[in-house]
C-alpha positions as CSV (number, residue, x, y, z in Angstrom):
1,M,-0.1,0.0,0.0
2,N,1.3,3.5,-0.9
3,V,0.8,6.2,1.7
4,V,0.7,9.7,0.2
5,I,1.8,12.3,2.6
6,K,0.6,15.8,1.7
7,S,3.0,18.5,2.7
8,R,1.5,21.7,4.1
9,R,2.2,24.7,2.0
10,A,3.9,27.7,3.8
11,Q,1.9,30.8,4.6
12,Q,2.2,33.2,1.8
13,M,4.1,36.5,2.6
14,E,5.3,39.6,1.0
15,P,8.9,39.1,0.0
16,D,10.4,41.6,2.6
17,E,8.3,39.9,5.2
18,R,9.5,36.5,4.2
19,R,13.1,37.7,4.1
20,R,12.8,39.1,7.7
21,Q,11.1,35.9,8.9
22,L,13.9,33.7,7.4
23,L,16.4,36.0,8.9
24,E,14.8,35.8,12.4
25,V,14.7,31.9,12.1
26,A,18.3,31.8,10.7
27,I,19.5,33.8,13.7
28,H,18.0,31.1,16.1
29,V,19.2,28.3,14.0
30,F,22.8,29.6,13.9
31,A,22.7,30.4,17.7
32,E,21.8,26.7,18.3
33,I,23.8,24.9,15.7
34,G,26.7,27.3,15.1
35,I,27.9,29.7,12.4
36,D,30.0,26.9,10.7
37,R,27.3,24.3,10.8
38,A,24.0,25.9,10.1
39,T,22.7,25.4,6.6
40,H,19.8,26.4,4.3
41,G,18.2,23.0,5.1
42,H,18.3,23.7,8.8
43,V,16.7,27.3,8.3
44,A,14.1,25.8,5.9
45,K,13.0,23.2,8.4
46,A,12.8,25.6,11.3
47,A,10.9,28.1,9.2
48,G,8.4,25.5,7.8
49,V,9.3,26.3,4.3
50,A,10.9,24.4,1.3
51,R,14.7,24.6,1.0
52,P,14.4,26.5,-2.3
53,T,12.5,29.2,-0.5
54,V,15.5,29.9,1.6
55,F,17.8,29.8,-1.4
56,A,15.5,32.4,-3.1
57,Y,16.4,34.9,-0.5
58,F,20.0,33.7,0.3
59,P,21.4,32.1,-2.9
60,T,24.6,30.8,-1.4
61,R,25.7,29.7,2.2
62,D,28.0,32.8,2.3
63,E,25.0,35.1,1.7
64,L,23.1,33.3,4.4
65,V,26.0,33.7,6.9
66,K,26.5,37.3,5.8
67,G,22.8,38.1,6.3
68,V,22.8,36.6,9.7
69,L,26.0,38.4,10.9
70,W,24.8,41.6,9.4
71,A,21.5,41.4,11.4
72,V,23.6,40.7,14.5
73,R,25.9,43.5,13.8
74,R,23.0,45.9,13.3
75,Y,21.3,44.8,16.6
76,M,24.6,45.1,18.5
77,V,25.4,48.6,17.1
78,D,22.0,50.2,16.8
79,E,20.4,48.7,19.9
80,L,23.3,48.2,22.4
81,V,25.8,50.7,21.5
82,V,24.3,53.8,19.8
83,P,21.6,54.5,22.3
84,F,24.2,54.7,25.0
85,G,26.8,56.8,23.2
86,S,25.7,60.1,24.6
87,G,27.3,59.7,28.1
88,E,29.8,62.6,29.0
89,T,32.7,60.4,29.6
90,Y,34.1,57.2,27.9
91,E,33.4,55.4,31.3
92,E,29.8,56.5,31.4
93,R,29.3,55.3,27.9
94,M,30.9,51.9,28.6
95,A,28.9,51.5,31.7
96,A,25.6,52.1,30.0
97,S,26.6,50.0,27.0
98,G,27.7,47.2,29.5
99,K,24.3,47.3,31.2
100,S,22.4,47.0,28.0
101,F,24.7,44.0,26.9
102,I,23.8,42.3,30.3
103,E,20.0,42.8,29.7
104,A,20.4,41.6,26.2
105,T,21.7,38.2,27.3
106,V,18.1,37.5,28.4
107,S,16.0,39.6,25.7
108,H,18.2,38.7,22.7
109,E,20.0,35.6,23.7
110,D,20.4,34.2,20.2
111,H,22.2,37.6,19.1
112,I,24.5,37.4,22.0
113,K,25.3,33.8,21.3
114,I,26.1,34.5,17.6
115,W,28.3,37.6,18.5
116,L,30.3,35.3,20.9
117,M,30.8,32.6,18.4
118,W,31.5,35.2,15.7
119,S,34.2,36.7,18.0
120,T,36.2,33.5,18.1
121,N,35.6,32.4,14.4
122,F,38.9,32.7,12.4
123,S,37.5,31.5,9.0
124,E,37.4,34.0,6.2
125,P,35.2,36.0,5.3
126,V,33.7,35.6,8.8
127,R,36.7,36.9,10.6
128,S,37.0,40.1,8.3
129,Q,33.4,40.8,8.9
130,Y,34.0,40.5,12.7
131,L,36.9,42.9,12.6
132,D,34.9,45.6,10.7
133,F,32.1,45.2,13.2
134,E,34.5,45.4,16.2
135,E,36.1,48.7,14.6
136,E,32.5,50.2,14.2
137,I,31.7,49.3,17.9
138,L,34.8,50.9,19.1
139,D,34.3,54.0,16.9
140,R,30.8,54.4,18.2
141,L,31.9,54.1,22.0
142,A,34.9,56.3,21.6
């Protein structure tokens, strides 16, 4: 007897909304599996979409990694560093930024996990992206 299993079609979304959804899922997947191990297939399964859907938005693994790291970078800079860059002294800015980092370990655990993995990854181009990110953070705090 042949059993036919019907797959359920993913909910239709506007392209920008789908990209944001896939990126959000990819951040969680990368935090759980690791920058070097996460694949399009892992993201597709977690998002409940077909693998070609992920490839449509991130055509290569490098593009997927770059997208995740860029999202983490933007969060770290825009949400954790820039809002606290108005202190009078460097020490005040560092203290305020440090407090926001501590709070983020709960509110944005996946971003923090990826940031920590990213900071110890020495493969190219991941390392180059991290060094650029690090320079931006230091410039914003100084």
